[in-house]
C-alpha positions in Angstrom: 5.2 6.6 1.7 5.6 5.6 -2.0 6.9 8.5 -4.1 4.6 9.5 -6.9 6.0 9.5 -10.4 4.5 12.7 -11.8 6.0 11.9 -15.3 3.7 8.9 -15.6 0.6 9.9 -17.6 -2.5 10.3 -15.4 -0.7 10.6 -12.1 -1.1 14.3 -11.8 -4.8 14.0 -12.6 -5.2 11.2 -10.0 -3.5 13.4 -7.4 -5.8 16.4 -8.2 -8.9 14.2 -7.8 -7.5 12.7 -4.6 -6.8 16.1 -3.1 -10.2 17.5 -4.0 -11.9 14.4 -2.7 -10.6 15.3 0.8 -12.0 18.8 0.7 -15.3 20.5 -0.3 -13.3 23.0 -2.4 -9.8 24.2 -3.0 -8.3 27.3 -4.6 -5.6 27.0 -7.3 -2.7 28.4 -5.3 -3.2 25.9 -2.5 -3.8 23.1 -5.0 -0.6 24.0 -6.8 1.4 24.1 -3.5 0.4 20.4 -3.0 2.8 19.5 -5.9 6.6 19.7 -6.2 8.0 22.8 -7.9 9.1 20.8 -10.9 5.5 19.9 -11.8 4.4 22.8 -14.0 1.3 21.5 -15.7 -1.2 21.5 -12.7 -3.4 24.2 -14.2 -3.5 22.4 -17.6 -4.4 19.1 -15.9 -7.2 20.9 -14.0 -8.6 22.2 -17.3 -8.4 18.7 -18.7 -10.4 17.4 -15.8 -13.0 20.1 -16.3 -13.3 19.0 -19.9 -13.8 15.5 -18.7 -16.4 16.8 -16.2 -14.6 15.3 -13.3 -14.0 18.7 -11.5 -15.6 22.1 -11.8 -14.7 25.8 -11.1 -17.2 27.5 -8.8 -17.4 30.9 -7.1 -17.3 30.4 -3.4 -17.0 33.3 -1.0 -16.1 35.6 -3.9 -13.2 33.3 -5.0 -12.9 30.9 -7.9 -12.3 27.4 -6.4 -12.1 23.9 -7.7 -14.6 21.3 -6.6 -15.1 17.6 -7.3 -18.1 16.6 -9.3 -20.3 13.6 -8.7 -18.8 11.9 -11.7 -15.3 12.7 -10.4 -16.3 10.9 -7.1 -17.4 7.9 -9.1 -14.2 7.9 -11.2 -12.1 7.9 -8.0 -14.0 4.8 -6.9 -13.6 3.1 -10.3 -10.0 4.2 -10.9 -9.1 6.9 -13.5 -7.2 4.5 -15.8 -10.1 2.1 -16.0 -12.7 4.8 -16.5 -10.9 6.7 -19.2 -10.1 3.5 -21.1 -13.8 2.6 -21.2 -14.8 6.1 -22.1 -12.5 6.4 -25.1 -13.2 2.9 -26.4 -17.0 3.5 -26.2 -16.8 6.9 -27.9 -14.8 5.5 -30.8 -17.3 2.6 -31.1 -20.4 4.8 -31.1 -19.4 8.0 -32.8 -16.7 9.4 -35.2 -13.7 10.1 -33.0 -11.0 12.6 -33.8 -8.1 13.7 -31.5 -7.7 17.5 -31.4 -5.3 19.8 -29.6 -8.0 20.3 -26.9 -8.3 16.6 -26.2 -7.1 16.0 -22.6 -3.6 14.5 -22.4 -4.7 11.5 -20.4 -7.3 10.8 -23.1 -4.7 11.1 -25.9 -2.4 8.7 -24.0 -5.3 6.2 -23.7 -5.9 6.5 -27.5 -2.2 5.6 -28.1 -2.4 2.7 -25.7 -5.5 1.3 -27.3 -3.9 1.7 -30.8 -0.7 -0.1 -29.6 -2.8 -2.9 -28.2 -4.5 -3.4 -31.6 -8.0 -2.4 -30.2 -8.4 0.6 -32.5 -6.9 2.0 -35.7 -6.6 5.3 -37.5 -8.1 5.2 -41.0 -6.7 8.6 -42.1 -9.5 10.8 -40.8 -11.0 9.2 -37.6 -10.3 6.4 -35.2 -12.3 3.2 -35.5 -12.6 0.0 -33.6 -10.7 -3.0 -35.0 -13.3 -5.4 -36.2 -14.0 -8.2 -33.7 -12.1 -6.4 -30.9 -13.8 -5.9 -27.5 -12.4 -4.0 -24.5 -11.1 -6.4 -22.0 -12.6 -6.0 -18.6 -10.0 -4.8 -16.2 -10.0 -4.7 -12.4 -9.6 -1.1 -11.3 -6.3 -0.3 -9.7 -6.9 2.3 -7.0 -3.9 4.1 -5.4 -4.0 6.1 -2.3 -1.2 8.5 -2.8 -2.0 10.5 0.3 0.6 12.8 1.7 -0.8 12.4 5.2 -2.5 9.0 5.5 -2.0 9.0 9.3 -3.9 12.3 9.4 -6.8 10.8 7.4 -6.9 7.8 9.7 -6.8 10.0 12.8 -9.6 12.1 11.4 -11.8 9.1 10.7 -11.2 7.7 14.1 -11.9 11.0 15.7 -15.1 11.4 13.8 -16.3 7.9 14.7 -15.6 8.5 18.4 -17.0 12.0 18.7 -19.9 12.0 16.1 -21.4 8.6 16.6 -21.6 8.1 12.8 -24.3 5.7 11.5 -23.0 2.7 9.5 -25.1 3.6 6.5 -23.3 7.0 6.4 -19.9 5.4 6.4 -20.9 3.0 3.7 -21.8 6.0 1.5 -18.5 7.7 2.3 -16.7 4.5 1.3 -18.5 4.6 -2.0 -17.7 8.2 -2.9 -14.2 8.6 -1.4 -11.6 5.9 -2.0 -9.5 7.1 0.9 -12.4 6.4 3.3 -12.8 3.0 1.9 -9.1 2.3 2.2 -9.1 3.6 5.8 -12.2 1.7 6.9 -10.9 -1.5 5.4 -7.7 -0.9 7.4 -9.6 -0.1 10.6 -11.8 -3.2 10.2 -8.9 -5.5 9.3 -6.9 -4.4 12.3 -9.9 -4.6 14.7 -9.8 -0.9 15.5 -13.6 -0.6 14.9 -16.2 -3.1 16.1 -17.6 -5.4 13.4 -21.3 -4.7 12.4 -21.7 -2.0 15.0 -24.3 0.7 14.4 -23.4 3.5 14.9 -19.7 2.7 14.1 -17.8 2.1 17.4 -14.2 1.9 18.3 -12.8 -1.2 20.0 -10.6 -0.7 23.1 -7.6 -0.7 20.8 -9.4 1.9 18.7 -9.9 4.1 21.7 -6.2 3.7 22.6 -5.3 4.9 19.1 -7.8 7.8 19.4 -6.0 8.9 22.6 -2.3 8.7 21.4 -2.7 9.1 17.6 -2.3 6.5 14.9 1.3 7.4 14.0 2.5 6.9 17.6 0.6 3.6 17.8 2.0 2.4 14.5 5.5 3.1 15.8 4.8 1.2 19.0 3.4 -1.7 17.0 6.4 -1.8 14.6 8.8 -1.8 17.6 6.9 -4.6 19.3 6.9 -6.6 16.1 10.6 -6.0 15.6 11.4 -7.0 19.2 9.2 -10.1 18.8 11.1 -11.0 15.7 14.4 -10.6 17.4 13.3 -12.7 20.4 12.1 -15.4 18.0 15.3 -15.4 16.0 17.4 -15.6 19.3 15.3 -18.5 20.5 15.7 -20.3 17.2 19.5 -19.7 17.3 19.7 -21.0 20.8 17.8 -24.1 19.8 20.1 -24.6 16.9 23.2 -24.2 19.1 21.8 -26.4 21.8 21.0 -29.1 19.2 24.5 -28.7 17.8 26.1 -29.1 21.2 23.9 -32.0 22.0 24.9 -33.7 18.8 28.6 -33.1 19.5 28.3 -34.5 23.0 26.5 -37.5 21.6 29.2 -38.1 19.0 31.9 -38.0 21.7 29.9 -40.4 23.9 29.4 -42.8 21.0 33.1 -42.7 20.1 34.1 -43.4 23.7 31.7 -46.3 23.9 33.1 -47.8 20.7 36.8 -47.4 21.9 36.3 -47.9 25.6 38.4 -51.2 25.8 41.3 -49.7 23.9 41.2 -46.5 26.0 41.1 -48.5 29.2 44.0 -50.7 28.1 46.0 -47.6 27.0 45.4 -46.0 30.4 46.5 -49.2 32.2 49.7 -49.5 30.1 50.6 -45.9 30.7 49.9 -46.4 34.5 52.1 -49.5 34.7 54.9 -47.8 32.6 54.8 -44.9 35.0 55.0 -47.2 38.0 58.1 -49.0 36.6 59.8 -45.7 35.9 59.2 -44.6 39.5 60.8 -47.9 40.8 64.0 -47.3 38.7 64.3 -43.9 40.2 64.4 -45.3 43.7 66.9 -48.0 42.9 
């Protein structure tokens, strides 16, 4: 699994959104426990996301818990970087825009980025759009920094098998949760689910994975691919060696053909010389 750089602006916020997208709600202590000890700004980032209306605090069973908003679900699908970039640019374009101490840190970082790109400028009081500048359309970059992607895959496979989920429902899930879209694309690409089935159905391979678990199957597949690669490399090496030996034998044969008369004459001379020496020994 790729390690998350929590020093990079926006990565803590992305991780919070991703965690909440997997659950209906989450209390702060459990949310905080999902991050390394060295990450100390989780509560502040949560408050920033509340200001951005991407998450909310709600009373659930007498406890205050964090929940993902509908806008938060849309932002996960779009990508936080792309969404906040458009939000800041459009706010500066349409209204007087001032950075304050309560401005979310991910928004302040975006302001600095747009300013360094020459898209906006600070006139001493407020930020303004540089005349003639437009916001370049960017393709959203969506990461899936899941700490347990195998668990998500196993859960989706289990739900498909046990709940007979309609295709329309899974399409809605893919829209609101980027992990589900990532997993479904993976399942479809590896032919673990049947194409165009309704409700969604597992292929024989999918049923096998349902029985043994994705992590174990992935390990088996990796070992098979590694063994296949070794066999392929051994076969290629044998072919190279065989070709090399064949070439060497051909060279020897060609050399013998070219020098056959000399060789035969040399053998005859040596034989006669040996015969003469033998006669002297008997005399």
